[in-house]
C-alpha positions as CSV (number, residue, x, y, z in Angstrom):
1,X,-39.7,98.0,-0.4
2,X,-39.3,101.0,1.5
3,X,-40.1,100.8,5.1
4,X,-40.8,104.4,5.6
5,X,-43.5,106.6,3.1
6,X,-41.6,109.4,1.2
7,X,-41.9,112.7,2.0
8,X,-44.5,114.3,-0.7
9,X,-44.4,117.8,0.8
10,X,-41.3,118.8,-1.0
11,X,-42.4,117.3,-4.6
12,X,-46.0,119.1,-4.2
13,X,-44.2,122.3,-3.4
14,X,-42.0,122.1,-6.5
15,X,-44.6,121.0,-9.0
16,X,-47.1,123.5,-7.6
17,X,-47.6,127.0,-9.5
18,X,-47.9,129.0,-6.5
19,X,-47.3,128.9,-3.0
20,X,-49.2,125.9,-1.6
21,X,-49.5,124.9,2.4
22,X,-49.7,121.6,3.2
23,X,-51.0,120.5,6.6
24,X,-49.9,117.6,8.1
25,X,-53.2,115.7,7.8
26,X,-53.4,116.4,4.2
27,X,-49.6,115.4,3.7
28,X,-50.3,111.9,5.4
29,X,-53.4,111.5,3.1
30,X,-51.5,112.0,0.0
31,X,-48.8,109.7,1.5
32,X,-51.5,107.1,2.4
33,X,-53.0,107.3,-1.1
34,X,-49.7,106.7,-2.6
35,X,-48.8,104.0,-0.6
36,X,-52.3,102.0,-1.5
37,X,-51.6,103.1,-5.0
38,X,-48.0,101.2,-5.3
39,X,-49.7,98.6,-3.5
40,X,-52.4,97.5,-5.9
41,X,-49.9,98.3,-8.6
42,X,-47.7,95.7,-7.2
43,X,-50.3,93.3,-6.8
44,X,-51.4,93.5,-10.5
45,X,-47.8,93.2,-11.5
46,X,-47.7,90.1,-9.6
47,X,-50.8,88.9,-11.4
48,X,-49.1,89.8,-14.6
49,X,-46.3,87.6,-13.8
50,X,-48.2,84.8,-12.7
51,X,-50.1,84.8,-16.2
52,X,-46.6,84.9,-17.9
53,X,-45.5,81.6,-15.6
54,X,-42.7,84.1,-14.1
55,X,-41.2,83.3,-10.7
56,X,-40.2,87.1,-10.4
57,X,-42.0,90.5,-11.1
58,X,-39.7,92.1,-13.8
59,X,-39.9,95.6,-14.8
60,X,-42.0,95.0,-18.2
61,X,-44.8,93.3,-16.2
62,X,-44.9,96.9,-14.1
63,X,-44.9,98.6,-17.4
64,X,-47.7,96.5,-18.7
65,X,-49.9,97.3,-15.6
66,X,-49.1,100.8,-15.2
67,X,-51.3,102.5,-17.9
68,X,-54.4,100.2,-17.1
69,X,-53.7,101.2,-13.2
70,X,-53.5,104.7,-14.1
71,X,-56.7,104.9,-15.9
72,X,-58.3,103.1,-13.1
73,X,-56.9,105.5,-10.7
74,X,-58.4,108.6,-12.2
75,X,-62.1,107.4,-12.2
């Protein structure tokens, strides 16, 4: 797991259609939302692994939960 949140400012600017200014507070909120999403994804993958009686979280556990989590994140 990463000890430091990834810098998303560069990614947002690369994917934006126009020149977008992201203030530090907004950048912090984006990184917090990303970390919260990843945390909930890890918890759901852990639950999926537990249901399959696996001791470790594997890639197929994360893939199985990803679609459901993305739909939940959209609202």
